[in-house]
VMD Tcl script that draws the C-alpha trace (Angstrom):
set ca {
  {-40.65 2.78 -37.15}
  {-36.84 2.48 -36.67}
  {-35.38 2.09 -33.18}
  {-32.87 4.92 -32.68}
  {-30.92 2.75 -30.15}
  {-30.71 -0.33 -32.29}
  {-27.19 -1.60 -33.03}
  {-26.36 -4.09 -35.74}
  {-23.82 -6.84 -35.24}
  {-20.98 -4.90 -36.86}
  {-21.73 -1.85 -34.70}
  {-21.86 -3.97 -31.54}
  {-18.43 -5.51 -32.31}
  {-16.96 -2.11 -33.12}
  {-18.23 -0.67 -29.84}
  {-16.85 -3.64 -27.92}
  {-13.46 -3.30 -29.53}
  {-13.36 0.42 -28.64}
  {-14.37 -0.36 -25.04}
  {-11.71 -3.06 -24.73}
  {-9.10 -0.69 -26.10}
  {-10.15 2.03 -23.66}
  {-9.97 -0.43 -20.72}
  {-6.45 -1.52 -21.81}
  {-5.30 2.07 -21.95}
  {-6.87 2.92 -18.55}
  {-5.12 -0.11 -17.07}
  {-1.63 0.97 -18.21}
  {-1.08 3.05 -15.09}
  {-2.16 0.23 -12.77}
  {0.25 -1.92 -11.02}
  {1.33 -5.25 -12.27}
  {0.61 -8.61 -10.74}
  {-1.67 -8.60 -7.75}
  {-1.18 -4.96 -6.86}
  {-3.58 -2.15 -7.79}
  {-1.08 0.79 -7.87}
  {2.32 -0.69 -7.27}
  {4.51 -2.78 -9.51}
  {5.80 -6.10 -8.13}
  {9.29 -4.61 -7.70}
  {7.93 -1.57 -5.87}
  {5.87 -3.85 -3.61}
  {8.87 -5.93 -2.77}
  {10.92 -2.84 -1.77}
  {8.01 -1.52 0.23}
  {7.49 -4.85 1.99}
  {11.16 -4.95 2.99}
  {11.00 -1.36 4.29}
  {7.71 -1.91 6.24}
  {9.04 -5.05 7.85}
  {12.16 -3.19 8.91}
  {9.89 -0.64 10.69}
  {7.61 -3.28 12.29}
  {9.54 -6.52 12.08}
  {7.98 -9.91 12.78}
  {8.82 -11.59 16.02}
  {6.43 -13.68 18.13}
  {3.69 -11.50 16.55}
  {3.17 -10.72 12.85}
  {5.25 -7.96 11.30}
  {4.01 -5.27 8.95}
  {3.97 -7.48 5.84}
  {2.05 -10.32 7.46}
  {-0.44 -7.74 8.89}
  {-1.14 -6.51 5.35}
  {0.58 -3.12 5.49}
  {1.67 -3.29 1.83}
  {-1.92 -4.06 0.81}
  {-3.10 -1.06 2.86}
  {-0.63 1.32 1.20}
  {-1.39 -0.05 -2.27}
  {-5.07 0.35 -1.69}
  {-4.55 3.98 -0.57}
  {-2.45 4.71 -3.66}
  {-5.11 3.19 -5.90}
  {-7.92 5.21 -4.33}
  {-7.61 8.16 -1.92}
  {-3.92 8.87 -2.45}
  {-3.62 8.66 -6.17}
  {-1.87 12.04 -6.27}
  {0.93 10.63 -4.10}
  {1.92 7.73 -6.42}
  {4.88 9.70 -7.84}
  {6.09 10.62 -4.38}
  {6.00 6.91 -3.36}
  {7.70 5.76 -6.54}
  {10.45 8.42 -6.16}
  {11.00 7.32 -2.55}
  {11.07 3.62 -3.35}
  {13.56 4.20 -6.13}
  {15.68 6.23 -3.64}
  {15.73 3.33 -1.20}
  {16.77 0.97 -4.09}
  {19.48 3.37 -5.29}
  {20.84 3.85 -1.75}
  {20.92 0.10 -1.07}
  {22.74 -0.60 -4.37}
  {25.20 2.23 -3.75}
  {26.06 0.93 -0.24}
  {25.73 -2.85 -0.56}
  {25.59 -3.60 -4.28}
  {22.23 -5.30 -3.85}
  {18.57 -4.25 -3.94}
  {16.89 -3.09 -0.77}
  {14.69 -6.21 -0.51}
  {17.81 -8.43 -0.72}
  {19.46 -6.83 2.30}
  {19.45 -8.33 5.76}
  {17.25 -6.74 8.36}
  {20.26 -5.03 9.96}
  {21.33 -3.58 6.61}
  {17.82 -2.36 5.81}
  {17.56 -0.81 9.25}
  {20.89 1.03 8.71}
  {19.74 2.33 5.32}
  {16.43 3.56 6.83}
  {18.20 5.23 9.68}
  {20.35 7.18 7.25}
  {17.31 8.03 5.09}
  {15.55 9.33 8.21}
  {18.59 11.58 8.93}
  {19.05 12.54 5.27}
  {22.55 11.11 5.37}
  {22.26 9.57 1.83}
  {23.51 10.63 -1.57}
  {21.28 13.36 -2.93}
  {21.71 11.99 -6.47}
  {19.77 8.84 -5.38}
  {16.78 10.94 -4.29}
  {15.48 13.06 -7.20}
  {12.01 14.35 -6.68}
  {11.74 13.79 -2.96}
  {13.72 14.48 0.18}
  {14.83 11.29 1.96}
  {13.63 12.64 5.35}
  {10.19 13.38 3.97}
  {9.91 9.94 2.40}
  {10.93 8.28 5.65}
  {8.24 10.18 7.55}
  {5.64 9.17 4.94}
  {6.82 5.56 4.97}
  {6.78 5.35 8.78}
  {3.39 7.04 9.17}
  {1.68 4.83 6.57}
  {3.31 1.68 7.93}
  {1.96 2.44 11.41}
  {-1.47 3.41 10.03}
  {-1.64 0.14 8.10}
  {-0.41 -1.94 11.06}
  {-2.60 -0.42 13.82}
  {-5.58 0.83 11.81}
  {-8.98 -0.66 11.15}
  {-8.71 -3.85 9.04}
  {-11.50 -2.68 6.73}
  {-8.95 -0.35 5.19}
  {-6.69 -3.17 4.02}
  {-4.15 -3.43 6.86}
  {-4.07 -4.99 10.32}
  {-5.00 -8.31 8.76}
  {-6.77 -10.66 11.19}
  {-6.57 -7.78 13.74}
  {-2.94 -8.76 14.36}
  {-1.92 -5.48 16.02}
  {-5.03 -5.39 18.21}
  {-4.51 -8.99 19.30}
  {-0.83 -8.21 20.04}
  {-1.91 -5.31 22.28}
  {-4.70 -7.35 23.85}
  {-7.37 -4.94 22.58}
  {-10.93 -6.14 21.87}
  {-12.50 -5.33 18.50}
  {-13.93 -1.87 18.81}
  {-17.69 -1.59 18.36}
  {-18.43 -0.23 14.92}
  {-21.54 1.76 14.36}
  {-22.95 1.83 10.91}
  {-22.77 -0.74 8.19}
  {-20.50 -3.41 9.63}
  {-21.81 -4.31 13.08}
  {-23.54 -2.67 15.99}
  {-23.45 -3.88 19.52}
  {-26.90 -4.40 20.88}
  {-27.72 -2.00 23.66}
  {-28.25 -3.55 27.06}
  {-31.88 -3.39 28.06}
  {-32.50 -2.32 31.61}
  {-36.26 -2.75 31.68}
  {-38.42 -5.70 30.70}
  {-41.82 -5.21 29.38}
}
mol new
graphics top color blue
foreach p $ca { graphics top sphere $p radius 0.5 }
foreach p [lrange $ca 0 end-1] q [lrange $ca 1 end] { graphics top cylinder $p $q radius 0.2 }
display resetview
């Protein structure tokens, strides 16, 4: 009796080649390098913008706290439908920086990046540099996600080493469920 699920060597190699090709095609939309959704250039621009919003000082800034990883993780999972919005906004930042200073956004000083972001927030930038998204809308998105990644729960990819919570002097919150549960204090002994 013939096994209907049997595969000969040639069939196995053919199926493997098809699977490898499908994996390569599926990966074409993924980010390059270490990023899941962002390209290396997009991640560099995003890092410069996030660190202008929460700059490092005596405490870690946004980049050191993992905000770029948080945003990349969101764009690779829950926020896949917003990838184009982020890409358009990051291109707008790059174009605005090049128009004003002749250099990419990540190459600017903190003061220059801050000035660009202030103008983006007000919408005082060249509309030609911002096709597909309004600069004010992108600034709000960028600010909100930077703060979520900086102050949020580390299990979502940001707030690395609980940097923001340590800075504020907050203890780790008790987490119910899979990660850890504080043992209830017993009042009675048996």
